[in-house]
Backbone as JSON Lines, residues from 0, in Angstrom:
{"i":0,"aa":"M","n":[15.6,11.2,71.6],"ca":[14.89,10.51,70.5],"c":[15.48,10.94,69.16]}
{"i":1,"aa":"T","n":[15.75,9.99,68.29],"ca":[16.28,10.27,66.96],"c":[15.16,10.14,65.94]}
{"i":2,"aa":"I","n":[15.03,11.15,65.09],"ca":[13.99,11.12,64.06],"c":[14.57,10.56,62.77]}
{"i":3,"aa":"S","n":[13.88,9.59,62.2],"ca":[14.28,9.02,60.92],"c":[13.44,9.67,59.83]}
{"i":4,"aa":"F","n":[14.06,10.52,59.03],"ca":[13.33,11.28,58.02],"c":[13.15,10.48,56.74]}
{"i":5,"aa":"P","n":[12.02,10.68,56.05],"ca":[11.81,10.07,54.74],"c":[12.88,10.56,53.76]}
{"i":6,"aa":"P","n":[13.16,9.78,52.71],"ca":[14.2,10.15,51.74],"c":[14.04,11.56,51.16]}
{"i":7,"aa":"L","n":[12.8,11.98,50.88],"ca":[12.58,13.28,50.28],"c":[12.93,14.41,51.25]}
{"i":8,"aa":"V","n":[12.68,14.2,52.52],"ca":[13.04,15.2,53.52],"c":[14.55,15.3,53.64]}
{"i":9,"aa":"R","n":[15.22,14.15,53.66],"ca":[16.69,14.16,53.71],"c":[17.26,14.84,52.47]}
{"i":10,"aa":"K","n":[16.59,14.67,51.35],"ca":[17.03,15.29,50.09],"c":[16.93,16.81,50.2]}
{"i":11,"aa":"F","n":[15.82,17.31,50.77],"ca":[15.67,18.75,50.94],"c":[16.75,19.28,51.87]}
{"i":12,"aa":"L","n":[17.0,18.58,52.96],"ca":[18.02,19.02,53.91],"c":[19.4,19.11,53.25]}
{"i":13,"aa":"S","n":[19.74,18.1,52.46],"ca":[21.08,18.07,51.86],"c":[21.22,19.05,50.69]}
{"i":14,"aa":"E","n":[20.14,19.25,49.94],"ca":[20.23,20.07,48.73],"c":[19.91,21.54,48.97]}
{"i":15,"aa":"V","n":[19.21,21.84,50.08],"ca":[18.84,23.24,50.34],"c":[19.35,23.71,51.7]}
{"i":16,"aa":"T","n":[18.85,23.1,52.76],"ca":[19.18,23.6,54.11],"c":[20.68,23.55,54.4]}
{"i":17,"aa":"E","n":[21.3,22.42,54.12],"ca":[22.72,22.27,54.45],"c":[23.62,23.05,53.5]}
{"i":18,"aa":"K","n":[23.09,23.48,52.35],"ca":[23.84,24.39,51.49],"c":[23.88,25.79,52.11]}
{"i":19,"aa":"V","n":[22.81,26.13,52.81],"ca":[22.73,27.41,53.51],"c":[23.54,27.36,54.81]}
{"i":20,"aa":"S","n":[23.37,26.26,55.56],"ca":[24.0,26.12,56.87],"c":[24.56,24.7,56.99]}
{"i":21,"aa":"P","n":[25.81,24.48,56.58],"ca":[26.4,23.13,56.54],"c":[26.38,22.38,57.86]}
{"i":22,"aa":"S","n":[26.4,23.1,58.97],"ca":[26.44,22.45,60.28],"c":[25.05,22.29,60.91]}
{"i":23,"aa":"F","n":[24.01,22.5,60.12],"ca":[22.63,22.42,60.61],"c":[22.35,21.06,61.24]}
{"i":24,"aa":"K","n":[21.79,21.08,62.45],"ca":[21.47,19.85,63.17],"c":[20.01,19.89,63.63]}
{"i":25,"aa":"I","n":[19.41,18.7,63.74],"ca":[18.04,18.59,64.25],"c":[18.04,17.71,65.49]}
{"i":26,"aa":"K","n":[17.5,18.25,66.59],"ca":[17.41,17.51,67.84],"c":[15.98,17.61,68.37]}
{"i":27,"aa":"T","n":[15.59,16.64,69.18],"ca":[14.24,16.63,69.72],"c":[14.19,17.25,71.11]}
{"i":28,"aa":"K","n":[13.03,17.83,71.41],"ca":[12.85,18.58,72.65],"c":[12.61,17.69,73.87]}
{"i":29,"aa":"D","n":[12.52,16.39,73.67],"ca":[12.34,15.52,74.82],"c":[13.63,15.4,75.64]}
{"i":30,"aa":"K","n":[14.75,15.79,75.04],"ca":[16.03,15.81,75.75],"c":[16.7,17.16,75.51]}
{"i":31,"aa":"P","n":[16.13,18.23,76.09],"ca":[16.67,19.57,75.85],"c":[18.08,19.73,76.4]}
{"i":32,"aa":"G","n":[18.88,20.5,75.69],"ca":[20.24,20.73,76.14],"c":[20.75,22.06,75.63]}
{"i":33,"aa":"G","n":[21.94,22.42,76.05],"ca":[22.58,23.64,75.58],"c":[21.76,24.88,75.85]}
{"i":34,"aa":"L","n":[21.81,25.81,74.89],"ca":[21.11,27.08,75.04],"c":[19.59,26.9,75.05]}
{"i":35,"aa":"Y","n":[19.12,25.79,74.48],"ca":[17.66,25.61,74.46],"c":[17.08,25.52,75.86]}
{"i":36,"aa":"R","n":[17.83,25.0,76.8],"ca":[17.34,24.93,78.18],"c":[17.01,26.32,78.71]}
{"i":37,"aa":"I","n":[17.87,27.28,78.39],"ca":[17.66,28.65,78.85],"c":[16.47,29.27,78.12]}
{"i":38,"aa":"V","n":[16.45,29.1,76.79],"ca":[15.36,29.64,75.98],"c":[14.03,29.04,76.43]}
{"i":39,"aa":"R","n":[14.03,27.76,76.68],"ca":[12.81,27.08,77.12],"c":[12.28,27.66,78.42]}
{"i":40,"aa":"A","n":[13.19,27.95,79.35],"ca":[12.78,28.49,80.65],"c":[12.17,29.88,80.5]}
{"i":41,"aa":"V","n":[12.79,30.7,79.63],"ca":[12.31,32.07,79.45],"c":[11.02,32.1,78.64]}
{"i":42,"aa":"V","n":[11.03,31.48,77.46],"ca":[9.87,31.52,76.57],"c":[8.69,30.77,77.18]}
{"i":43,"aa":"G","n":[8.99,29.71,77.93],"ca":[7.91,28.94,78.54],"c":[7.08,29.74,79.53]}
{"i":44,"aa":"S","n":[7.61,30.87,79.99],"ca":[6.86,31.7,80.94],"c":[5.67,32.39,80.27]}
{"i":45,"aa":"F","n":[5.7,32.56,78.94],"ca":[4.56,33.18,78.25],"c":[4.03,32.33,77.1]}
{"i":46,"aa":"N","n":[4.74,31.25,76.77],"ca":[4.29,30.35,75.7],"c":[4.4,28.92,76.21]}
{"i":47,"aa":"K","n":[3.29,28.41,76.75],"ca":[3.29,27.08,77.35],"c":[3.4,25.96,76.31]}
{"i":48,"aa":"D","n":[3.23,26.3,75.04],"ca":[3.25,25.29,73.99],"c":[4.61,25.13,73.32]}
{"i":49,"aa":"I","n":[5.64,25.75,73.86],"ca":[6.92,25.78,73.18],"c":[7.48,24.39,72.91]}
{"i":50,"aa":"D","n":[7.28,23.45,73.84],"ca":[7.83,22.11,73.65],"c":[7.03,21.26,72.68]}
{"i":51,"aa":"E","n":[5.72,21.46,72.61],"ca":[4.86,20.58,71.85],"c":[4.49,21.09,70.46]}
{"i":52,"aa":"H","n":[4.43,22.41,70.3],"ca":[3.87,22.93,69.06],"c":[4.77,23.92,68.32]}
{"i":53,"aa":"Y","n":[5.97,24.17,68.81],"ca":[6.85,25.14,68.17],"c":[8.2,24.52,67.84]}
{"i":54,"aa":"I","n":[8.76,24.96,66.73],"ca":[10.12,24.62,66.34],"c":[11.02,25.75,66.82]}
{"i":55,"aa":"T","n":[12.14,25.42,67.4],"ca":[13.05,26.43,67.92],"c":[14.44,26.22,67.33]}
{"i":56,"aa":"V","n":[14.94,27.2,66.62],"ca":[16.28,27.1,66.04],"c":[17.21,28.08,66.75]}
{"i":57,"aa":"I","n":[18.3,27.55,67.27],"ca":[19.28,28.37,67.98],"c":[20.66,28.1,67.4]}
{"i":58,"aa":"A","n":[21.2,29.1,66.71],"ca":[22.56,29.03,66.16],"c":[22.81,27.74,65.39]}
{"i":59,"aa":"G","n":[21.88,27.38,64.52],"ca":[22.09,26.24,63.64],"c":[21.6,24.91,64.16]}
{"i":60,"aa":"T","n":[21.08,24.87,65.38],"ca":[20.49,23.64,65.91],"c":[18.98,23.8,65.96]}
{"i":61,"aa":"C","n":[18.28,22.88,65.31],"ca":[16.82,22.94,65.21],"c":[16.21,21.96,66.22]}
{"i":62,"aa":"W","n":[15.52,22.51,67.2],"ca":[14.88,21.7,68.23],"c":[13.41,21.49,67.85]}
{"i":63,"aa":"V","n":[13.02,20.22,67.69],"ca":[11.66,19.9,67.26],"c":[10.98,19.02,68.3]}
{"i":64,"aa":"P","n":[9.64,19.08,68.39],"ca":[8.91,18.16,69.26],"c":[9.07,16.73,68.76]}
{"i":65,"aa":"P","n":[9.03,15.74,69.63],"ca":[9.11,14.34,69.17],"c":[8.04,14.01,68.13]}
{"i":66,"aa":"S","n":[6.89,14.66,68.22],"ca":[5.79,14.4,67.28],"c":[6.12,14.85,65.86]}
{"i":67,"aa":"F","n":[7.18,15.63,65.69],"ca":[7.57,16.1,64.36],"c":[7.85,14.92,63.43]}
{"i":68,"aa":"G","n":[8.34,13.83,64.01],"ca":[8.7,12.68,63.2],"c":[7.54,11.95,62.57]}
{"i":69,"aa":"V","n":[6.31,12.17,63.06],"ca":[5.15,11.48,62.49],"c":[4.41,12.34,61.47]}
{"i":70,"aa":"R","n":[4.87,13.53,61.26],"ca":[4.24,14.38,60.25],"c":[4.54,13.85,58.85]}
{"i":71,"aa":"S","n":[3.74,14.28,57.89],"ca":[3.98,13.89,56.5],"c":[5.27,14.54,56.0]}
{"i":72,"aa":"A","n":[5.86,13.95,54.98],"ca":[7.09,14.51,54.4],"c":[6.86,15.93,53.92]}
{"i":73,"aa":"R","n":[5.72,16.17,53.3],"ca":[5.42,17.52,52.8],"c":[5.36,18.53,53.93]}
{"i":74,"aa":"D","n":[4.73,18.15,55.04],"ca":[4.63,19.05,56.19],"c":[6.0,19.29,56.81]}
{"i":75,"aa":"Q","n":[6.8,18.25,56.92],"ca":[8.15,18.41,57.46],"c":[8.98,19.34,56.6]}
{"i":76,"aa":"I","n":[8.88,19.18,55.3],"ca":[9.67,20.02,54.39],"c":[9.22,21.47,54.47]}
{"i":77,"aa":"E","n":[7.91,21.7,54.58],"ca":[7.43,23.08,54.69],"c":[7.99,23.74,55.94]}
{"i":78,"aa":"T","n":[7.97,23.02,57.05],"ca":[8.51,23.57,58.3],"c":[10.0,23.81,58.19]}
{"i":79,"aa":"L","n":[10.72,22.86,57.62],"ca":[12.17,23.02,57.48],"c":[12.51,24.13,56.49]}
{"i":80,"aa":"A","n":[11.65,24.36,55.5],"ca":[11.87,25.47,54.57],"c":[11.77,26.8,55.31]}
{"i":81,"aa":"H","n":[10.77,26.91,56.19],"ca":[10.61,28.11,57.03],"c":[11.88,28.35,57.84]}
{"i":82,"aa":"E","n":[12.38,27.3,58.47],"ca":[13.57,27.45,59.31],"c":[14.83,27.68,58.48]}
{"i":83,"aa":"T","n":[14.84,27.16,57.26],"ca":[15.99,27.39,56.37],"c":[16.11,28.87,56.03]}
{"i":84,"aa":"V","n":[14.97,29.54,55.85],"ca":[15.0,30.98,55.59],"c":[15.6,31.72,56.79]}
{"i":85,"aa":"H","n":[15.23,31.3,58.0],"ca":[15.83,31.92,59.18],"c":[17.34,31.69,59.22]}
{"i":86,"aa":"E","n":[17.77,30.49,58.85],"ca":[19.21,30.2,58.83],"c":[19.92,31.05,57.76]}
{"i":87,"aa":"Y","n":[19.26,31.22,56.64],"ca":[19.81,32.05,55.57],"c":[20.02,33.49,56.06]}
{"i":88,"aa":"D","n":[19.01,34.01,56.76],"ca":[19.1,35.37,57.28],"c":[20.14,35.48,58.39]}
{"i":89,"aa":"R","n":[20.22,34.45,59.24],"ca":[21.22,34.47,60.31],"c":[22.63,34.48,59.74]}
{"i":90,"aa":"K","n":[22.85,33.71,58.7],"ca":[24.18,33.64,58.1],"c":[24.58,34.96,57.45]}
{"i":91,"aa":"R","n":[23.64,35.59,56.79],"ca":[24.01,36.83,56.09],"c":[24.08,38.03,57.03]}
{"i":92,"aa":"L","n":[23.34,37.99,58.13],"ca":[23.39,39.09,59.09],"c":[24.48,38.89,60.14]}
{"i":93,"aa":"T","n":[24.92,37.65,60.32],"ca":[25.79,37.15,61.4],"c":[24.93,36.86,62.63]}
{"i":94,"aa":"T","n":[25.35,35.89,63.41],"ca":[24.57,35.46,64.57],"c":[24.33,36.59,65.58]}
{"i":95,"aa":"P","n":[25.35,37.39,65.95],"ca":[25.1,38.46,66.92],"c":[24.06,39.48,66.45]}
{"i":96,"aa":"V","n":[24.14,39.89,65.18],"ca":[23.2,40.88,64.66],"c":[21.81,40.28,64.56]}
{"i":97,"aa":"F","n":[21.71,39.07,64.04],"ca":[20.42,38.39,63.92],"c":[19.75,38.28,65.28]}
{"i":98,"aa":"T","n":[20.53,37.88,66.29],"ca":[19.98,37.71,67.64],"c":[19.52,39.03,68.22]}
{"i":99,"aa":"L","n":[20.31,40.08,68.02],"ca":[19.94,41.4,68.53],"c":[18.67,41.9,67.86]}
{"i":100,"aa":"V","n":[18.59,41.75,66.54],"ca":[17.41,42.2,65.8],"c":[16.17,41.43,66.27]}
{"i":101,"aa":"Y","n":[16.33,40.12,66.47],"ca":[15.2,39.28,66.84],"c":[14.68,39.61,68.24]}
{"i":102,"aa":"L","n":[15.58,39.89,69.17],"ca":[15.19,40.09,70.56],"c":[14.89,41.54,70.93]}
{"i":103,"aa":"F","n":[15.2,42.47,70.04],"ca":[14.96,43.89,70.31],"c":[13.44,44.18,70.27]}
{"i":104,"aa":"P","n":[12.9,44.99,71.18],"ca":[13.59,45.79,72.2],"c":[13.72,45.1,73.56]}
{"i":105,"aa":"Q","n":[13.14,43.89,73.71],"ca":[13.15,43.23,75.02],"c":[14.56,42.99,75.55]}
{"i":106,"aa":"I","n":[15.51,42.81,74.64],"ca":[16.88,42.55,75.07],"c":[17.49,43.72,75.83]}
{"i":107,"aa":"L","n":[16.91,44.92,75.66],"ca":[17.42,46.09,76.39],"c":[17.23,45.95,77.9]}
{"i":108,"aa":"A","n":[16.38,45.03,78.31],"ca":[16.15,44.83,79.74],"c":[17.42,44.38,80.47]}
{"i":109,"aa":"V","n":[18.36,43.78,79.74],"ca":[19.59,43.32,80.4],"c":[20.4,44.51,80.93]}
{"i":110,"aa":"L","n":[20.15,45.7,80.38],"ca":[20.88,46.88,80.85],"c":[20.49,47.24,82.28]}
{"i":111,"aa":"A","n":[19.42,46.66,82.77],"ca":[19.03,46.89,84.16],"c":[20.12,46.39,85.12]}
{"i":112,"aa":"L","n":[20.96,45.49,84.62],"ca":[22.06,44.98,85.45],"c":[23.05,46.07,85.83]}
{"i":113,"aa":"L","n":[23.04,47.17,85.06],"ca":[23.93,48.28,85.38],"c":[23.6,48.91,86.73]}
{"i":114,"aa":"S","n":[22.4,48.65,87.22],"ca":[21.99,49.22,88.51],"c":[22.87,48.73,89.66]}
{"i":115,"aa":"I","n":[23.55,47.6,89.45],"ca":[24.43,47.1,90.5],"c":[25.59,48.05,90.77]}
{"i":116,"aa":"L","n":[25.86,48.91,89.8],"ca":[26.95,49.9,89.98],"c":[26.62,50.9,91.08]}
{"i":117,"aa":"A","n":[25.36,50.93,91.49],"ca":[24.97,51.81,92.6],"c":[25.71,51.46,93.88]}
{"i":118,"aa":"L","n":[26.18,50.24,94.0],"ca":[26.92,49.82,95.2],"c":[28.23,50.59,95.34]}
{"i":119,"aa":"W","n":[28.76,51.06,94.23],"ca":[30.06,51.74,94.27],"c":[30.0,53.2,93.82]}
{"i":120,"aa":"F","n":[29.05,53.53,92.95],"ca":[29.09,54.85,92.32],"c":[27.87,55.72,92.59]}
{"i":121,"aa":"G","n":[27.02,55.32,93.52],"ca":[25.9,56.17,93.89],"c":[24.55,55.66,93.43]}
{"i":122,"aa":"V","n":[23.52,56.12,94.13],"ca":[22.16,55.61,93.88],"c":[21.61,56.01,92.52]}
{"i":123,"aa":"G","n":[22.26,56.97,91.86],"ca":[21.79,57.38,90.54],"c":[21.74,56.22,89.55]}
{"i":124,"aa":"W","n":[22.62,55.23,89.76],"ca":[22.64,54.08,88.87],"c":[21.38,53.22,88.98]}
{"i":125,"aa":"L","n":[20.61,53.45,90.07],"ca":[19.37,52.68,90.22],"c":[18.34,53.03,89.14]}
{"i":126,"aa":"W","n":[18.53,54.18,88.49],"ca":[17.65,54.52,87.38],"c":[17.71,53.46,86.27]}
{"i":127,"aa":"C","n":[18.81,52.72,86.24],"ca":[18.95,51.68,85.22],"c":[17.89,50.58,85.38]}
{"i":128,"aa":"L","n":[17.29,50.49,86.56],"ca":[16.21,49.53,86.74],"c":[15.04,49.82,85.8]}
{"i":129,"aa":"G","n":[14.99,51.05,85.31],"ca":[13.93,51.42,84.37],"c":[13.98,50.61,83.08]}
{"i":130,"aa":"F","n":[15.17,50.04,82.76],"ca":[15.28,49.22,81.56],"c":[14.41,47.96,81.65]}
{"i":131,"aa":"L","n":[13.99,47.6,82.86],"ca":[13.11,46.44,83.02],"c":[11.76,46.65,82.33]}
{"i":132,"aa":"L","n":[11.42,47.9,82.05],"ca":[10.18,48.18,81.33],"c":[10.18,47.55,79.93]}
{"i":133,"aa":"F","n":[11.37,47.3,79.41],"ca":[11.45,46.69,78.07],"c":[11.06,45.22,78.07]}
{"i":134,"aa":"L","n":[10.83,44.66,79.27],"ca":[10.32,43.29,79.33],"c":[8.84,43.23,78.96]}
{"i":135,"aa":"A","n":[8.2,44.37,78.87],"ca":[6.79,44.41,78.47],"c":[6.67,43.96,77.01]}
{"i":136,"aa":"P","n":[5.5,43.49,76.6],"ca":[5.29,43.04,75.22],"c":[5.23,44.19,74.21]}
{"i":137,"aa":"I","n":[6.31,44.91,74.12],"ca":[6.41,46.03,73.18],"c":[6.58,45.47,71.76]}
{"i":138,"aa":"P","n":[5.91,46.02,70.77],"ca":[6.08,45.52,69.39],"c":[7.55,45.49,68.97]}
{"i":139,"aa":"S","n":[7.91,44.45,68.24],"ca":[9.29,44.26,67.82],"c":[9.38,44.24,66.29]}
{"i":140,"aa":"P","n":[9.77,45.35,65.68],"ca":[9.87,45.39,64.22],"c":[10.86,44.36,63.67]}
{"i":141,"aa":"G","n":[11.97,44.15,64.38],"ca":[12.97,43.2,63.91],"c":[12.46,41.78,63.93]}
{"i":142,"aa":"R","n":[11.85,41.38,65.02],"ca":[11.3,40.03,65.1],"c":[10.18,39.84,64.08]}
{"i":143,"aa":"M","n":[9.38,40.87,63.92],"ca":[8.32,40.8,62.91],"c":[8.91,40.58,61.52]}
{"i":144,"aa":"W","n":[9.96,41.31,61.18],"ca":[10.56,41.18,59.84],"c":[11.15,39.79,59.63]}
{"i":145,"aa":"I","n":[11.83,39.26,60.64],"ca":[12.43,37.94,60.53],"c":[11.35,36.87,60.38]}
{"i":146,"aa":"E","n":[10.32,36.93,61.22],"ca":[9.26,35.94,61.13],"c":[8.4,36.14,59.88]}
{"i":147,"aa":"L","n":[8.29,37.38,59.43],"ca":[7.56,37.63,58.18],"c":[8.19,36.85,57.04]}
{"i":148,"aa":"R","n":[9.51,36.87,56.96],"ca":[10.2,36.14,55.89],"c":[9.98,34.63,56.03]}
{"i":149,"aa":"G","n":[9.96,34.16,57.27],"ca":[9.68,32.75,57.48],"c":[8.28,32.38,57.02]}
{"i":150,"aa":"Y","n":[7.3,33.19,57.41],"ca":[5.92,32.88,57.04],"c":[5.61,33.22,55.59]}
{"i":151,"aa":"Q","n":[6.43,34.06,54.96],"ca":[6.3,34.23,53.51],"c":[6.61,32.92,52.8]}
{"i":152,"aa":"T","n":[7.49,32.13,53.39],"ca":[7.79,30.8,52.85],"c":[6.55,29.92,52.91]}
{"i":153,"aa":"N","n":[5.88,29.93,54.06],"ca":[4.64,29.15,54.2],"c":[3.58,29.62,53.22]}
{"i":154,"aa":"M","n":[3.47,30.94,53.04],"ca":[2.51,31.5,52.09],"c":[2.82,31.05,50.67]}
{"i":155,"aa":"M","n":[4.1,31.1,50.31],"ca":[4.53,30.72,48.98],"c":[4.19,29.26,48.69]}
{"i":156,"aa":"L","n":[4.42,28.39,49.65],"ca":[4.14,26.97,49.46],"c":[2.64,26.69,49.49]}
{"i":157,"aa":"A","n":[1.91,27.45,50.3],"ca":[0.45,27.31,50.29],"c":[-0.11,27.69,48.91]}
{"i":158,"aa":"K","n":[0.47,28.69,48.33],"ca":[0.01,29.18,47.02],"c":[0.34,28.19,45.9]}
{"i":159,"aa":"H","n":[1.58,27.72,45.85],"ca":[2.02,26.92,44.71],"c":[1.87,25.41,44.91]}
{"i":160,"aa":"V","n":[2.06,24.95,46.15],"ca":[1.94,23.52,46.43],"c":[0.52,23.18,46.88]}
{"i":161,"aa":"G","n":[-0.01,23.98,47.79],"ca":[-1.35,23.73,48.32],"c":[-2.47,24.26,47.45]}
{"i":162,"aa":"K","n":[-2.12,25.01,46.4],"ca":[-3.09,25.55,45.45],"c":[-4.06,26.56,46.07]}
{"i":163,"aa":"W","n":[-3.63,27.23,47.12],"ca":[-4.41,28.35,47.67],"c":[-4.04,29.6,46.86]}
{"i":164,"aa":"N","n":[-4.32,29.59,45.6],"ca":[-3.79,30.61,44.71],"c":[-4.81,31.64,44.24]}
{"i":165,"aa":"T","n":[-5.99,31.65,44.86],"ca":[-6.94,32.71,44.55],"c":[-6.74,33.86,45.55]}
{"i":166,"aa":"E","n":[-7.22,35.02,45.19],"ca":[-7.09,36.15,46.1],"c":[-7.77,35.86,47.44]}
{"i":167,"aa":"E","n":[-8.93,35.27,47.39],"ca":[-9.66,34.93,48.61],"c":[-8.9,33.88,49.43]}
{"i":168,"aa":"G","n":[-8.36,32.88,48.73],"ca":[-7.62,31.83,49.42],"c":[-6.38,32.36,50.1]}
{"i":169,"aa":"L","n":[-5.65,33.22,49.41],"ca":[-4.43,33.78,49.97],"c":[-4.73,34.67,51.17]}
{"i":170,"aa":"R","n":[-5.82,35.41,51.11],"ca":[-6.2,36.25,52.26],"c":[-6.54,35.39,53.47]}
{"i":171,"aa":"W","n":[-7.2,34.25,53.22],"ca":[-7.55,33.35,54.32],"c":[-6.29,32.79,54.97]}
{"i":172,"aa":"V","n":[-5.35,32.33,54.16],"ca":[-4.1,31.77,54.69],"c":[-3.31,32.85,55.42]}
{"i":173,"aa":"A","n":[-3.28,34.06,54.86],"ca":[-2.57,35.17,55.5],"c":[-3.18,35.49,56.86]}
{"i":174,"aa":"E","n":[-4.5,35.47,56.94],"ca":[-5.16,35.73,58.22],"c":[-4.81,34.64,59.24]}
{"i":175,"aa":"Y","n":[-4.73,33.41,58.77],"ca":[-4.38,32.29,59.65],"c":[-2.98,32.48,60.23]}
{"i":176,"aa":"Y","n":[-2.01,32.8,59.4],"ca":[-0.64,32.97,59.88],"c":[-0.46,34.27,60.66]}
{"i":177,"aa":"S","n":[-1.28,35.26,60.39],"ca":[-1.14,36.54,61.1],"c":[-1.36,36.39,62.6]}
{"i":178,"aa":"K","n":[-2.09,35.35,63.0],"ca":[-2.36,35.14,64.42],"c":[-1.09,34.83,65.2]}
{"i":179,"aa":"Q","n":[-0.09,34.31,64.5],"ca":[1.2,34.07,65.16],"c":[1.88,35.38,65.55]}
{"i":180,"aa":"F","n":[1.61,36.43,64.81],"ca":[2.26,37.71,65.06],"c":[1.61,38.48,66.21]}
{"i":181,"aa":"I","n":[0.32,38.28,66.39],"ca":[-0.39,39.08,67.39],"c":[-0.56,38.36,68.72]}
{"i":182,"aa":"G","n":[-0.24,37.06,68.76],"ca":[-0.45,36.27,69.97],"c":[0.8,36.13,70.82]}
{"i":183,"aa":"S","n":[0.68,35.29,71.84],"ca":[1.76,35.13,72.82],"c":[2.9,34.26,72.33]}
{"i":184,"aa":"G","n":[2.68,33.49,71.24],"ca":[3.71,32.58,70.75],"c":[5.04,33.26,70.51]}
{"i":185,"aa":"Y","n":[5.0,34.45,69.95],"ca":[6.22,35.24,69.7],"c":[6.2,36.53,70.53]}
{"i":186,"aa":"Y","n":[5.55,36.46,71.66],"ca":[5.48,37.55,72.63],"c":[4.86,38.82,72.03]}
{"i":187,"aa":"F","n":[3.72,38.62,71.35],"ca":[2.93,39.75,70.84],"c":[3.79,40.71,70.02]}
{"i":188,"aa":"M","n":[4.55,40.13,69.09],"ca":[5.59,40.92,68.41],"c":[5.03,42.01,67.5]}
{"i":189,"aa":"W","n":[3.8,41.84,66.98],"ca":[3.27,42.86,66.06],"c":[1.75,42.82,66.1]}
{"i":190,"aa":"P","n":[1.12,43.65,66.91],"ca":[-0.34,43.57,67.13],"c":[-1.18,44.13,65.99]}
{"i":191,"aa":"F","n":[-0.54,44.56,64.92],"ca":[-1.26,45.2,63.82],"c":[-1.63,44.15,62.77]}
{"i":192,"aa":"Q","n":[-2.71,43.43,63.03],"ca":[-3.04,42.25,62.24],"c":[-3.3,42.57,60.76]}
{"i":193,"aa":"K","n":[-4.04,43.62,60.5],"ca":[-4.33,43.96,59.1],"c":[-3.06,44.25,58.31]}
{"i":194,"aa":"H","n":[-2.1,44.88,58.96],"ca":[-0.83,45.17,58.3],"c":[-0.13,43.87,57.91]}
{"i":195,"aa":"I","n":[-0.1,42.9,58.84],"ca":[0.55,41.62,58.57],"c":[-0.18,40.86,57.46]}
{"i":196,"aa":"I","n":[-1.5,40.87,57.51],"ca":[-2.28,40.18,56.47],"c":[-1.94,40.74,55.1]}
{"i":197,"aa":"N","n":[-1.86,42.06,55.0],"ca":[-1.54,42.69,53.72],"c":[-0.13,42.32,53.26]}
{"i":198,"aa":"L","n":[0.83,42.3,54.19],"ca":[2.2,41.95,53.83],"c":[2.31,40.51,53.34]}
{"i":199,"aa":"L","n":[1.58,39.61,53.99],"ca":[1.64,38.2,53.61],"c":[0.87,37.91,52.33]}
{"i":200,"aa":"A","n":[-0.31,38.5,52.19],"ca":[-1.19,38.16,51.08],"c":[-0.75,38.77,49.76]}
{"i":201,"aa":"T","n":[-0.02,39.85,49.81],"ca":[0.34,40.55,48.57],"c":[1.79,40.33,48.17]}
{"i":202,"aa":"N","n":[2.5,39.46,48.87],"ca":[3.91,39.24,48.57],"c":[4.1,38.51,47.23]}
{"i":203,"aa":"T","n":[4.98,39.05,46.4],"ca":[5.36,38.35,45.16],"c":[6.88,38.34,44.98]}
{"i":204,"aa":"K","n":[7.57,39.31,45.56],"ca":[9.01,39.44,45.38],"c":[9.77,38.29,46.01]}
{"i":205,"aa":"F","n":[9.3,37.82,47.17],"ca":[10.03,36.8,47.92],"c":[10.29,35.54,47.1]}
{"i":206,"aa":"E","n":[9.3,35.12,46.32],"ca":[9.43,33.87,45.59],"c":[10.22,34.01,44.29]}
{"i":207,"aa":"K","n":[10.65,35.22,43.97],"ca":[11.32,35.45,42.69],"c":[12.82,35.64,42.82]}
{"i":208,"aa":"E","n":[13.34,35.65,44.04],"ca":[14.77,35.88,44.21],"c":[15.26,35.26,45.5]}
{"i":209,"aa":"G","n":[16.57,35.07,45.59],"ca":[17.19,34.62,46.82],"c":[16.73,33.25,47.28]}
{"i":210,"aa":"I","n":[16.67,33.08,48.58],"ca":[16.34,31.79,49.17],"c":[14.9,31.37,48.87]}
{"i":211,"aa":"G","n":[14.0,32.33,48.72],"ca":[12.63,32.0,48.37],"c":[12.56,31.3,47.02]}
{"i":212,"aa":"K","n":[13.27,31.83,46.04],"ca":[13.3,31.22,44.7],"c":[13.95,29.84,44.75]}
{"i":213,"aa":"T","n":[15.02,29.7,45.54],"ca":[15.7,28.42,45.67],"c":[14.75,27.35,46.19]}
{"i":214,"aa":"I","n":[14.0,27.69,47.22],"ca":[13.05,26.73,47.81],"c":[11.93,26.4,46.83]}
{"i":215,"aa":"L","n":[11.42,27.41,46.14],"ca":[10.33,27.18,45.18],"c":[10.82,26.32,44.02]}
{"i":216,"aa":"D","n":[12.03,26.6,43.51],"ca":[12.58,25.8,42.41],"c":[12.78,24.35,42.83]}
{"i":217,"aa":"W","n":[13.19,24.13,44.08],"ca":[13.39,22.75,44.56],"c":[12.05,22.01,44.55]}
{"i":218,"aa":"H","n":[11.0,22.67,44.98],"ca":[9.68,22.03,44.99],"c":[9.21,21.72,43.57]}
{"i":219,"aa":"R","n":[9.53,22.58,42.63],"ca":[9.16,22.3,41.24],"c":[9.92,21.09,40.73]}
{"i":220,"aa":"T","n":[11.22,21.07,40.98],"ca":[12.07,19.99,40.48],"c":[11.67,18.64,41.06]}
{"i":221,"aa":"N","n":[11.17,18.65,42.29],"ca":[10.87,17.39,42.97],"c":[9.38,17.02,42.96]}
{"i":222,"aa":"G","n":[8.64,17.65,42.05],"ca":[7.29,17.21,41.77],"c":[6.2,17.67,42.72]}
{"i":223,"aa":"F","n":[6.51,18.64,43.55],"ca":[5.48,19.15,44.48],"c":[4.54,20.13,43.79]}
{"i":224,"aa":"I","n":[5.0,20.72,42.7],"ca":[4.2,21.71,41.99],"c":[3.85,21.16,40.63]}
{"i":225,"aa":"T","n":[2.57,21.05,40.37],"ca":[2.1,20.52,39.1],"c":[1.31,21.59,38.36]}
{"i":226,"aa":"P","n":[1.27,21.54,37.05],"ca":[0.54,22.54,36.28],"c":[-0.93,22.58,36.64]}
């Protein structure tokens, strides 16, 4: 399925997202392909909503549910802004480092494959099966940091575009987004909800520099933010 984006969404993609990641592509999840097939199989084991309610970006390809095309332009842009921040971080960290940071510590479970060396070098290598313990939902500081930056984008737009700009309003929005960190959607990446709420609700630096400022300035220029 091909999504036909409104002119303003295409403008955001060309003026912001594609400046960060020139090869950025958007594909729908009704025809999964490439690495997304593997990610879908793994993540689907603990997140049954991955196809319908989550956006998945893998090395510059953004996989969206078919329903993404019926969202409002403002909603589409907010989601794409979140993913643009991830692309910005992936580019500056490099894909291998970004992937390692995002998947740590669960990625250490692949070291369990070393146990196969027991066939040639002794049963002591079977201790490597202990790396399978990292498949448990252990908190992931790296994934938390990456997703925090993405959701700081949502917080910033809620504050300036959605006018949730009171202390009470920002705390409410922060609590809403904090549920993504403590739930199964991102494999229980950070169960410390109050910590996440504080990080999201009190952020001011993100919108004043780097990609956060770029996204906020674009919204101002294009009439999303009014006095």
